[in-house]
All heavy atoms as an XYZ file, in Angstrom:
846
protein
N       5.488    -15.729      3.573
C       5.036    -16.124      4.899
C       4.514    -14.907      5.668
O       3.476    -14.982      6.314
C       6.179    -16.831      5.673
C       5.812    -17.044      7.125
C       6.532    -18.156      5.023
N       5.248    -13.795      5.591
C       4.803    -12.589      6.296
C       3.449    -12.113      5.784
O       2.566    -11.753      6.562
C       5.841    -11.478      6.154
C       7.184    -11.710      6.832
C       8.169    -10.625      6.443
C       7.030    -11.787      8.329
N       3.276    -12.136      4.486
C       2.008    -11.706      3.904
C       0.873    -12.653      4.287
O      -0.243    -12.211      4.564
C       2.151    -11.624      2.380
O       0.993    -11.075      1.820
N       1.158    -13.934      4.312
C       0.149    -14.919      4.719
C      -0.271    -14.690      6.167
O      -1.466    -14.672      6.478
C       0.684    -16.339      4.545
C      -0.229    -17.458      5.027
C      -1.476    -17.537      4.167
C       0.505    -18.788      5.019
N       0.687    -14.481      7.042
C       0.376    -14.218      8.452
C      -0.414    -12.920      8.604
O      -1.337    -12.838      9.409
C       1.658    -14.165      9.283
C       2.406    -15.486      9.427
C       3.734    -15.266     10.135
C       1.561    -16.518     10.150
N      -0.050    -11.922      7.811
C      -0.754    -10.644      7.846
C      -2.219    -10.830      7.439
O      -3.120    -10.209      7.993
C      -0.051     -9.653      6.924
C      -0.690     -8.297      6.854
C      -0.652     -7.435      7.938
C      -1.320     -7.864      5.703
C      -1.227     -6.170      7.875
C      -1.895     -6.608      5.621
C      -1.846     -5.778      6.716
O      -2.415     -4.531      6.651
N      -2.453    -11.687      6.471
C      -3.809    -11.959      6.025
C      -4.669    -12.604      7.093
O      -5.900    -12.521      7.038
N      -4.046    -13.231      8.066
C      -4.792    -13.882      9.144
C      -5.226    -12.917     10.243
O      -6.067    -13.254     11.068
C      -3.947    -15.008      9.767
C      -3.584    -16.160      8.825
C      -2.646    -17.135      9.525
C      -4.823    -16.865      8.309
N      -4.658    -11.731     10.252
C      -5.022    -10.735     11.270
C      -6.420    -10.203     10.936
O      -6.655     -9.728      9.829
C      -4.011     -9.569     11.306
C      -4.432     -8.513     12.313
C      -2.610    -10.089     11.606
N      -7.357    -10.279     11.881
C      -8.718     -9.797     11.613
C      -8.736     -8.295     11.300
O      -7.950     -7.518     11.844
C      -9.463    -10.082     12.920
C      -8.649    -11.099     13.640
C      -7.234    -10.879     13.206
N      -9.650     -7.904     10.418
C      -9.757     -6.503     10.013
C      -9.979     -5.572     11.196
O      -9.408     -4.487     11.240
C     -10.895     -6.320      8.998
C     -10.537     -6.855      7.627
O      -9.337     -6.991      7.343
O     -11.462     -7.127      6.842
N     -10.793     -5.981     12.160
C     -11.071     -5.097     13.297
C      -9.831     -4.868     14.150
O      -9.668     -3.784     14.725
C     -12.248     -5.619     14.140
C     -11.937     -6.848     14.928
N     -11.427     -6.787     16.201
C     -12.060     -8.162     14.628
C     -11.239     -8.017     16.663
N     -11.619     -8.870     15.723
N      -8.930     -5.827     14.231
C      -7.682     -5.642     14.982
C      -6.796     -4.637     14.249
O      -6.223     -3.740     14.873
C      -6.950     -6.985     15.185
C      -5.565     -6.774     15.769
C      -7.774     -7.910     16.081
N      -6.704     -4.777     12.926
C      -5.920     -3.807     12.162
C      -6.509     -2.413     12.299
O      -5.794     -1.452     12.576
C      -5.872     -4.208     10.686
C      -4.996     -5.397     10.333
C      -5.142     -5.751      8.865
C      -3.553     -5.137     10.682
N      -7.817     -2.295     12.102
C      -8.485     -0.995     12.136
C      -8.370     -0.324     13.504
O      -7.987      0.833     13.606
C      -9.965     -1.168     11.757
C     -10.750      0.123     11.732
C     -12.242     -0.117     11.534
N     -12.786     -0.856     12.671
C     -13.388     -2.046     12.575
N     -13.548     -2.632     11.418
N     -13.844     -2.649     13.658
N      -8.721     -1.057     14.558
C      -8.838     -0.448     15.883
C      -7.537     -0.414     16.679
O      -7.422      0.374     17.620
C      -9.899     -1.192     16.704
C     -11.277     -1.124     16.060
O     -11.529     -0.164     15.305
O     -12.089     -2.027     16.303
N      -6.574     -1.223     16.311
C      -5.319     -1.255     17.068
C      -4.129     -0.799     16.213
O      -3.537      0.236     16.485
C      -5.064     -2.671     17.609
C      -6.152     -3.188     18.522
C      -6.362     -2.311     19.747
O      -5.398     -1.836     20.344
N      -7.610     -2.088     20.111
N      -3.809     -1.582     15.207
C      -2.589     -1.331     14.427
C      -2.677     -0.014     13.669
O      -1.795      0.846     13.789
C      -2.316     -2.504     13.456
C      -1.085     -2.219     12.603
C      -2.149     -3.803     14.229
N      -3.730      0.174     12.884
C      -3.845      1.392     12.090
C      -4.089      2.615     12.968
O      -3.589      3.698     12.684
C      -4.951      1.279     11.050
C      -4.713      0.223      9.994
C      -5.744     -0.213      9.196
C      -3.459     -0.330      9.793
C      -5.535     -1.172      8.221
C      -3.234     -1.292      8.828
C      -4.278     -1.717      8.038
N      -4.859      2.434     14.031
C      -5.149      3.573     14.908
C      -3.883      4.045     15.612
O      -3.502      5.209     15.490
C      -6.224      3.202     15.930
C      -6.509      4.302     16.900
N      -7.222      5.431     16.532
C      -6.163      4.485     18.200
C      -7.309      6.243     17.580
N      -6.675      5.691     18.596
N      -3.251      3.148     16.366
C      -2.093      3.542     17.177
C      -0.819      3.694     16.352
O       0.024      4.534     16.666
C      -1.873      2.540     18.306
C      -3.010      2.546     19.270
C      -3.990      1.604     19.380
C      -3.325      3.554     20.232
N      -4.893      1.965     20.353
C      -4.506      3.158     20.897
C      -2.731      4.763     20.581
C      -5.091      3.922     21.900
C      -3.319      5.517     21.588
C      -4.477      5.091     22.233
N      -0.677      2.887     15.299
C       0.562      2.906     14.530
C       0.614      3.908     13.401
O       1.698      4.339     13.004
N      -0.553      4.306     12.869
C      -0.551      5.211     11.720
C      -1.430      6.442     11.915
O      -0.987      7.559     11.705
C      -0.985      4.451     10.458
C      -0.029      3.349     10.000
C      -0.659      2.507      8.895
C       1.279      3.935      9.545
N      -2.693      6.247     12.285
C      -3.616      7.387     12.368
C      -3.214      8.367     13.477
O      -3.211      9.580     13.245
C      -5.051      6.895     12.573
N      -2.897      7.863     14.658
C      -2.508      8.763     15.760
C      -1.233      9.541     15.442
O      -1.218     10.767     15.586
C      -2.349      7.976     17.068
C      -3.650      7.483     17.653
S      -4.631      8.784     18.411
C      -3.639      9.175     19.820
N      -0.157      8.869     15.002
C       1.039      9.644     14.657
C       0.805     10.624     13.510
O       1.321     11.748     13.538
C       2.067      8.576     14.263
C       1.599      7.330     14.908
C       0.105      7.427     14.948
N       0.026     10.228     12.499
C      -0.249     11.138     11.379
C      -1.028     12.358     11.856
O      -0.713     13.491     11.469
C      -1.022     10.407     10.279
N      -2.034     12.148     12.701
C      -2.807     13.276     13.230
C      -1.908     14.207     14.042
O      -2.062     15.436     13.990
C      -3.974     12.775     14.071
N      -0.965     13.639     14.775
C      -0.035     14.459     15.562
C       0.842     15.318     14.658
O       1.066     16.500     14.944
C       0.847     13.570     16.442
O       0.063     12.894     17.384
N       1.338     14.742     13.569
C       2.164     15.506     12.631
C       1.326     16.607     11.986
O       1.775     17.756     11.863
C       2.779     14.576     11.558
C       3.443     15.385     10.451
C       3.771     13.619     12.192
N       0.103     16.276     11.586
C      -0.774     17.272     10.962
C      -1.057     18.403     11.941
O      -1.075     19.571     11.559
C      -2.078     16.613     10.466
C      -1.753     15.667      9.313
C      -3.099     17.668     10.044
C      -2.849     14.674      8.997
N      -1.255     18.082     13.224
C      -1.503     19.118     14.224
C      -0.314     20.052     14.397
O      -0.487     21.226     14.692
C      -1.880     18.494     15.562
C      -3.354     18.158     15.645
O      -4.146     18.709     14.859
O      -3.717     17.342     16.507
N       0.895     19.540     14.207
C       2.075     20.390     14.292
C       2.162     21.302     13.063
O       2.437     22.493     13.176
C       3.361     19.540     14.420
C       4.610     20.383     14.226
C       3.397     18.834     15.768
N       1.896     20.735     11.887
C       2.016     21.480     10.635
C       0.851     22.447     10.444
O       1.047     23.579      9.995
C       2.104     20.497      9.441
C       2.104     21.236      8.115
C       3.335     19.627      9.567
N      -0.358     21.988     10.763
C      -1.558     22.812     10.541
C      -2.499     22.677     11.734
O      -3.520     21.986     11.657
C      -2.256     22.384      9.259
N      -2.177     23.326     12.854
C      -2.994     23.165     14.063
C      -4.444     23.622     13.891
O      -5.332     23.114     14.580
C      -2.267     23.999     15.114
C      -1.279     24.830     14.394
C      -1.038     24.206     13.057
N      -4.697     24.524     12.974
C      -6.063     25.009     12.760
C      -6.993     23.914     12.226
O      -8.205     24.024     12.367
C      -6.052     26.188     11.787
N      -6.426     22.874     11.640
C      -7.254     21.783     11.108
C      -7.918     20.983     12.225
O      -8.986     20.417     12.021
C      -6.416     20.835     10.247
C      -6.112     21.376      8.895
N      -6.227     20.631      7.761
C      -5.681     22.598      8.481
C      -5.895     21.359      6.710
N      -5.546     22.559      7.129
N      -7.276     20.889     13.373
C      -7.821     20.087     14.467
C      -7.916     18.616     14.114
O      -8.885     17.942     14.460
N      -6.908     18.096     13.441
C      -6.909     16.690     13.029
C      -6.863     15.768     14.240
O      -6.206     16.050     15.238
C      -5.718     16.409     12.116
N      -7.583     14.664     14.131
C      -7.597     13.664     15.186
C      -7.775     12.287     14.564
O      -8.193     12.161     13.416
C      -8.708     13.956     16.198
C     -10.069     13.957     15.587
N     -10.551     15.045     14.879
C     -11.029     13.010     15.544
C     -11.767     14.763     14.435
N     -12.088     13.534     14.818
N      -7.439     11.259     15.338
C      -7.560      9.887     14.857
C      -8.851      9.276     15.378
O      -9.208      9.454     16.541
C      -6.371      9.063     15.333
N      -9.553      8.591     14.485
C     -10.749      7.832     14.823
C     -10.552      6.458     14.218
O     -10.642      6.321     12.992
C     -12.003      8.451     14.213
C     -12.394      9.772     14.776
C     -13.583     10.345     14.016
O     -13.628     11.525     13.811
N     -14.525      9.527     13.589
N     -10.275      5.469     15.037
C      -9.994      4.114     14.550
C      -8.922      4.188     13.468
O      -7.810      4.581     13.752
C     -11.258      3.420     14.081
N      -9.261      3.856     12.221
C      -8.274      3.849     11.141
C      -8.350      5.105     10.266
O      -7.889      5.098      9.139
C      -8.473      2.616     10.254
C      -9.823      2.607      9.573
O     -10.821      3.051     10.129
N      -9.862      2.092      8.367
N      -8.904      6.181     10.800
C      -9.055      7.409     10.017
C      -8.357      8.592     10.683
O      -8.289      8.671     11.899
C     -10.535      7.752      9.846
C     -11.295      6.741      9.035
S     -13.007      7.213      8.779
C     -13.672      6.950     10.399
N      -7.872      9.484      9.828
C      -7.406     10.794     10.258
C      -8.482     11.757      9.786
O      -8.784     11.808      8.589
C      -6.041     11.156      9.642
C      -5.620     12.548     10.059
C      -4.988     10.127     10.030
N      -9.087     12.476     10.722
C     -10.233     13.317     10.374
C     -10.076     14.720     10.933
O      -9.424     14.932     11.952
C     -11.516     12.690     10.905
N     -10.698     15.655     10.227
C     -10.784     17.043     10.671
C     -12.000     17.639      9.976
O     -12.689     16.962      9.214
C      -9.512     17.812     10.298
O      -9.486     18.079      8.907
N     -12.227     18.926     10.216
C     -13.322     19.600      9.524
C     -13.039     19.714      8.027
O     -13.955     19.795      7.225
C     -13.538     20.991     10.124
N     -11.773     19.679      7.637
C     -11.389     19.844      6.228
C     -11.362     18.545      5.441
O     -11.594     18.547      4.232
C     -10.015     20.490      6.128
C     -10.021     21.947      6.536
C      -8.776     22.610      6.035
N      -8.780     22.661      4.586
C      -8.958     23.766      3.873
N      -9.171     24.911      4.476
N      -8.919     23.740      2.564
N     -11.001     17.427      6.096
C     -10.805     16.186      5.344
C     -10.902     14.972      6.252
O     -10.687     15.060      7.462
C      -9.435     16.203      4.669
N     -11.204     13.845      5.634
C     -11.159     12.552      6.313
C     -10.385     11.599      5.416
O     -10.684     11.470      4.231
C     -12.575     12.001      6.556
O     -13.279     12.919      7.396
C     -12.522     10.647      7.234
N      -9.385     10.957      5.984
C      -8.554     10.017      5.247
C      -8.623      8.672      5.960
O      -8.288      8.576      7.140
C      -7.109     10.514      5.184
C      -6.137      9.634      4.414
C      -6.447      9.689      2.921
C      -4.717     10.082      4.675
N      -9.057      7.642      5.250
C      -9.182      6.304      5.830
C      -7.966      5.475      5.439
O      -7.571      5.435      4.274
C     -10.457      5.636      5.330
C     -10.726      4.303      5.974
C     -12.044      3.697      5.534
O     -12.688      4.235      4.608
O     -12.429      2.674      6.114
N      -7.384      4.787      6.416
C      -6.240      3.911      6.192
C      -6.783      2.481      6.176
O      -7.389      2.040      7.149
C      -5.191      4.086      7.301
C      -4.729      5.541      7.360
C      -4.013      3.147      7.077
C      -3.997      5.907      8.631
N      -6.585      1.770      5.063
C      -7.159      0.436      4.904
C      -6.086     -0.594      4.571
O      -4.985     -0.237      4.139
C      -8.257      0.417      3.813
C      -9.424      1.312      4.199
C      -7.708      0.828      2.473
N      -6.456     -1.850      4.756
C      -5.552     -2.964      4.453
C      -5.146     -2.873      2.979
O      -5.983     -2.681      2.106
C      -6.263     -4.289      4.714
C      -5.367     -5.498      4.552
C      -6.156     -6.794      4.606
N      -6.771     -7.072      5.879
C      -6.288     -7.919      6.788
N      -5.161     -8.564      6.564
N      -6.935     -8.126      7.910
N      -3.867     -3.022      2.736
C      -3.361     -2.969      1.372
C      -2.829     -1.603      0.973
O      -2.063     -1.489      0.028
N      -3.229     -0.569      1.698
C      -2.772      0.789      1.395
C      -2.028      1.401      2.576
O      -1.913      2.612      2.670
C      -3.959      1.673      1.022
S      -4.734      1.178     -0.505
N      -1.553      0.576      3.477
C      -0.912      1.073      4.681
C       0.603      0.876      4.674
O       1.280      1.262      5.606
C      -1.511      0.406      5.923
C      -1.053     -1.005      6.183
C      -1.449     -2.044      5.150
O      -2.500     -1.919      4.530
O      -0.681     -2.980      4.954
N       1.138      0.282      3.626
C       2.586      0.133      3.509
C       3.131     -1.189      4.002
O       4.348     -1.386      4.034
N       2.272     -2.124      4.372
C       2.742     -3.408      4.900
C       3.554     -4.177      3.862
O       4.535     -4.843      4.209
C       1.569     -4.250      5.389
N       3.180     -4.095      2.601
C       3.905     -4.809      1.552
C       5.373     -4.402      1.488
O       6.256     -5.256      1.339
N       5.644     -3.118      1.608
C       7.034     -2.641      1.605
C       7.780     -3.162      2.827
O       8.953     -3.544      2.727
C       7.061     -1.119      1.576
N       7.108     -3.207      3.982
C       7.722     -3.760      5.187
C       8.122     -5.214      4.952
O       9.228     -5.624      5.293
C       6.741     -3.709      6.355
C       6.805     -2.486      7.196
C       7.056     -1.239      6.668
C       6.603     -2.577      8.562
C       7.099     -0.110      7.457
C       6.641     -1.465      9.363
C       6.897     -0.229      8.811
N       7.203     -5.987      4.400
C       7.450     -7.415      4.205
C       8.590     -7.655      3.224
O       9.448     -8.507      3.462
C       6.187     -8.122      3.721
C       5.028     -8.021      4.670
C       3.738     -8.112      4.191
C       5.208     -7.816      6.025
C       2.651     -8.015      5.049
C       4.143     -7.727      6.894
C       2.863     -7.821      6.399
N       8.607     -6.912      2.121
C       9.675     -7.077      1.138
C      11.034     -6.713      1.727
O      12.018     -7.425      1.527
C       9.398     -6.224     -0.095
C       8.284     -6.721     -1.002
C       7.981     -5.680     -2.076
C       8.662     -8.038     -1.638
N      11.092     -5.610      2.451
C      12.356     -5.187      3.040
C      12.829     -6.179      4.097
O      14.002     -6.550      4.125
C      12.224     -3.790      3.651
C      13.496     -3.247      4.293
C      14.595     -3.082      3.256
C      13.230     -1.946      4.991
N      11.936     -6.609      4.958
C      12.307     -7.566      6.003
C      12.816     -8.865      5.385
O      13.853     -9.399      5.803
C      11.123     -7.836      6.924
N      12.121     -9.379      4.388
C      12.545    -10.622      3.738
C      13.893    -10.448      3.047
O      14.764    -11.317      3.151
C      11.482    -11.065      2.735
N      14.087     -9.330      2.367
C      15.352     -9.088      1.672
C      16.514     -8.977      2.656
O      17.577     -9.564      2.441
C      15.253     -7.814      0.834
N      16.325     -8.248      3.739
C      17.412     -8.069      4.710
C      17.762     -9.382      5.400
O      18.934     -9.664      5.656
C      17.040     -7.013      5.751
C      16.956     -5.607      5.204
S      18.463     -5.030      4.406
C      19.605     -5.026      5.760
N      16.763    -10.173      5.700
C      17.034    -11.432      6.388
C      17.596    -12.492      5.448
O      18.266    -13.421      5.893
C      15.768    -11.925      7.083
C      15.282    -10.997      8.202
C      13.967    -11.498      8.784
C      16.333    -10.851      9.296
N      17.370    -12.360      4.143
C      17.879    -13.332      3.175
C      19.310    -13.033      2.736
O      19.967    -13.898      2.163
C      16.965    -13.359      1.954
N      19.798    -11.837      2.993
C      21.161    -11.475      2.589
C      22.183    -12.324      3.329
O      21.989    -12.677      4.490
C      21.433    -10.003      2.891
C      20.760     -8.980      1.993
C      20.991     -7.573      2.537
C      21.291     -9.089      0.586
N      23.296    -12.614      2.661
C      24.369    -13.297      3.379
C      25.051    -12.318      4.340
O      25.021    -11.110      4.133
C      25.329    -13.739      2.270
C      25.056    -12.804      1.140
C      23.614    -12.399      1.259
N      25.625    -12.850      5.373
C      26.337    -12.012      6.331
C      25.932    -12.340      7.753
O      25.113    -13.233      8.005
N      26.512    -11.607      8.672
C      26.251    -11.847     10.090
C      24.797    -11.496     10.424
O      24.248    -10.510      9.924
C      27.204    -11.005     10.938
N      24.193    -12.307     11.259
C      22.808    -12.095     11.661
C      22.632    -10.729     12.301
O      21.655    -10.033     12.038
C      22.342    -13.196     12.607
C      20.911    -13.074     13.125
C      19.920    -13.135     11.972
C      20.609    -14.149     14.152
N      23.590    -10.333     13.113
C      23.510     -9.034     13.789
C      23.438     -7.882     12.779
O      22.642     -6.955     12.929
C      24.704     -8.873     14.718
C      24.694     -7.626     15.540
C      25.938     -7.592     16.439
N      25.964     -6.413     17.238
C      25.758     -6.377     18.536
N      25.504     -7.493     19.184
N      25.827     -5.239     19.194
N      24.253     -7.945     11.740
C      24.261     -6.902     10.711
C      22.954     -6.909      9.934
O      22.401     -5.849      9.617
C      25.447     -7.095      9.767
N      22.438     -8.090      9.632
C      21.170     -8.172      8.899
C      20.022     -7.641      9.737
O      19.150     -6.929      9.236
C      20.896     -9.607      8.466
C      21.857    -10.058      7.367
C      21.547    -11.439      6.870
N      21.909    -12.407      7.913
C      21.320    -13.580      8.091
N      20.339    -13.961      7.304
N      21.722    -14.390      9.045
N      20.003     -7.953     11.020
C      18.946     -7.444     11.904
C      19.043     -5.933     12.062
O      18.023     -5.238     12.071
C      18.999     -8.138     13.264
C      18.597     -9.612     13.280
C      18.806    -10.212     14.665
C      17.161     -9.788     12.827
N      20.259     -5.417     12.173
C      20.441     -3.964     12.267
C      19.976     -3.291     10.984
O      19.277     -2.268     11.028
C      21.905     -3.627     12.549
N      20.337     -3.852      9.841
C      19.886     -3.304      8.569
C      18.374     -3.338      8.434
O      17.751     -2.383      7.965
N      17.762     -4.432      8.889
C      16.300     -4.546      8.838
C      15.655     -3.500      9.742
O      14.675     -2.854      9.352
C      15.862     -5.951      9.230
N      16.197     -3.315     10.927
C      15.621     -2.342     11.861
C      15.715     -0.927     11.312
O      14.736     -0.168     11.344
C      16.322     -2.442     13.224
N      16.866     -0.567     10.778
C      17.043      0.773     10.215
C      16.157      0.952      8.984
O      15.483      1.974      8.831
C      18.529      1.026      9.877
C      19.348      1.105     11.167
C      18.693      2.294      9.051
C      20.843      1.045     10.964
N      16.146     -0.042      8.125
C      15.331      0.033      6.913
C      13.842      0.114      7.228
O      13.108      0.902      6.626
N      13.377     -0.684      8.186
C      11.959     -0.664      8.549
C      11.575      0.671      9.184
O      10.482      1.180      8.932
C      11.620     -1.834      9.463
C      11.695     -3.214      8.800
C      11.480     -4.316      9.825
C      10.719     -3.340      7.655
N      12.466      1.240      9.982
C      12.188      2.559     10.565
C      12.082      3.616      9.468
O      11.205      4.486      9.511
C      13.276      2.934     11.568
N      12.941      3.528      8.464
C      12.892      4.471      7.345
C      11.605      4.293      6.535
O      10.945      5.275      6.187
C      14.115      4.300      6.448
C      14.188      5.218      5.235
C      14.222      6.680      5.659
C      15.408      4.870      4.398
N      11.239      3.053      6.260
C      10.001      2.796      5.519
C       8.797      3.309      6.310
O       7.877      3.906      5.742
C       9.856      1.291      5.196
C       8.453      0.955      4.712
C      10.875      0.873      4.152
N       8.803      3.097      7.624
C       7.700      3.591      8.460
C       7.612      5.122      8.382
O       6.533      5.677      8.203
C       7.871      3.146      9.914
C       6.833      3.728     10.822
C       5.548      3.205     10.865
C       7.117      4.835     11.625
C       4.573      3.752     11.675
C       6.147      5.391     12.439
C       4.881      4.837     12.463
O       3.915      5.393     13.266
N       8.747      5.790      8.519
C       8.760      7.257      8.480
C       8.282      7.772      7.123
O       7.484      8.720      7.053
C      10.162      7.781      8.785
N       8.723      7.155      6.042
C       8.285      7.575      4.711
C       6.800      7.295      4.502
O       6.088      8.092      3.889
C       9.120      6.886      3.633
C      10.578      7.330      3.541
C      11.353      6.444      2.566
C      10.679      8.789      3.142
N       6.318      6.178      5.028
C       4.896      5.857      4.905
C       4.056      6.847      5.701
O       2.995      7.284      5.241
C       4.634      4.428      5.373
C       3.245      3.974      5.042
O       2.757      4.150      3.937
N       2.569      3.396      6.021
N       4.517      7.225      6.873
C       3.805      8.215      7.674
C       3.768      9.558      6.938
O       2.727     10.218      6.890
C       4.473      8.361      9.043
C       3.718      9.156     10.080
C       2.349      8.536     10.359
C       4.525      9.220     11.360
N       4.875      9.934      6.342
C       4.929     11.156      5.538
C       3.953     11.069      4.363
O       3.266     12.041      4.035
C       6.353     11.394      5.038
C       6.580     12.630      4.188
C       6.274     13.900      4.979
C       8.014     12.663      3.696
N       3.858      9.905      3.738
C       2.918      9.698      2.629
C       1.476      9.880      3.090
O       0.668     10.535      2.425
C       3.104      8.292      2.045
C       2.170      7.943      0.907
C       2.361      6.490      0.478
N       1.955      5.557      1.493
C       0.712      5.068      1.620
N      -0.237      5.436      0.778
N       0.427      4.211      2.571
N       1.138      9.344      4.259
C      -0.224      9.477      4.794
C      -0.534     10.940      5.090
O      -1.615     11.439      4.765
C      -0.408      8.579      6.031
C      -0.391      7.112      5.600
C      -1.686      8.919      6.791
C      -0.290      6.120      6.741
N       0.407     11.654      5.692
C       0.213     13.079      5.978
C       0.039     13.852      4.670
O      -0.853     14.704      4.557
C       1.391     13.630      6.812
C       1.344     15.147      6.899
C       1.385     13.006      8.203
N       0.857     13.544      3.679
C       0.733     14.220      2.387
C      -0.619     13.930      1.744
O      -1.263     14.836      1.197
C       1.873     13.799      1.458
N      -1.085     12.697      1.819
C      -2.398     12.357      1.266
C      -3.515     13.105      1.983
O      -4.489     13.534      1.355
C      -2.639     10.847      1.351
C      -1.886      9.999      0.339
C      -2.056      8.520      0.664
C      -2.340     10.297     -1.067
N      -3.374     13.279      3.292
C      -4.370     14.053      4.035
C      -4.462     15.468      3.460
O      -5.553     15.975      3.223
C      -4.020     14.101      5.524
C      -4.828     15.137      6.260
C      -6.096     14.845      6.733
C      -4.346     16.434      6.429
C      -6.869     15.807      7.368
C      -5.103     17.399      7.057
C      -6.356     17.086      7.526
O      -7.123     18.051      8.141
N      -3.309     16.104      3.244
C      -3.317     17.466      2.724
C      -3.830     17.531      1.288
O      -4.462     18.518      0.900
C      -1.948     18.122      2.873
C      -1.668     18.559      4.274
C      -0.745     17.894      5.050
C      -2.351     19.619      4.824
C      -0.492     18.276      6.363
C      -2.120     20.040      6.128
C      -1.190     19.356      6.906
N      -3.585     16.500      0.503
C      -4.154     16.456     -0.848
C      -5.680     16.422     -0.753
O      -6.374     17.152     -1.464
C      -3.621     15.242     -1.641
C      -4.427     15.015     -2.910
C      -2.143     15.421     -1.975
N      -6.206     15.569      0.131
C      -7.654     15.490      0.299
C      -8.191     16.818      0.830
O      -9.242     17.295      0.384
C      -8.039     14.330      1.239
C      -9.520     14.359      1.594
C      -7.678     12.995      0.607
N      -7.473     17.432      1.759
C      -7.947     18.685      2.366
C      -7.964     19.847      1.387
O      -8.869     20.688      1.431
C      -7.082     19.029      3.578
N      -6.965     19.928      0.509
C      -6.835     21.098     -0.357
C      -7.103     20.827     -1.839
O      -7.369     21.770     -2.579
C      -5.435     21.715     -0.204
C      -5.242     22.347      1.142
C      -4.518     21.700      2.137
C      -5.817     23.585      1.425
C      -4.366     22.293      3.390
C      -5.652     24.173      2.665
C      -4.918     23.526      3.646
O      -4.768     24.095      4.871
N      -6.994     19.596     -2.256
C      -7.203     19.251     -3.665
C      -8.019     17.955     -3.760
O      -7.605     16.996     -4.398
C      -5.869     19.038     -4.391
C      -4.975     20.238     -4.410
C      -5.468     21.243     -5.444
N      -4.466     22.272     -5.619
C      -4.717     23.555     -5.499
N      -5.914     23.982     -5.212
N      -3.760     24.432     -5.667
N      -9.178     17.971     -3.140
C     -10.022     16.785     -3.074
C     -10.358     16.168     -4.423
O     -10.501     14.960     -4.540
N     -10.444     16.979     -5.456
C     -10.766     16.463     -6.785
C      -9.646     15.589     -7.350
O      -9.891     14.758     -8.213
C     -11.042     17.623     -7.748
N      -8.424     15.788     -6.869
C      -7.314     14.975     -7.345
C      -7.510     13.536     -6.972
O      -7.034     12.625     -7.541
C      -5.996     15.472     -6.792
C      -5.529     16.768     -7.409
C      -6.173     17.534     -8.333
C      -4.317     17.448     -7.120
N      -5.437     18.650     -8.639
C      -4.277     18.621     -7.895
C      -3.254     17.171     -6.276
C      -3.228     19.503     -7.858
C      -2.217     18.063     -6.223
C      -2.205     19.224     -7.013
């Protein structure tokens, strides 16, 4: 159900809102802390600098992991409060790891583009 609903979200909403504010902006901020000389910035669904441009697209943004974790946590037996807390903690962890993955991919493109 989550994946079906996600498929109904128009591409321009994902690109200009969700990917920009939820992934590209935070990733550019992390890159600016780690490598301020790059001058990384977010443009819609991209993290760009003079060294590299990384585009975040549907299917490669980590939504599948979010959906699987949310469904698994909500399907577990137990108190609703505990399941919701587990889902919130798990989703925050998945988000942080996905953001780290995007930052790492940016640096791969910047320094090892042939990879």
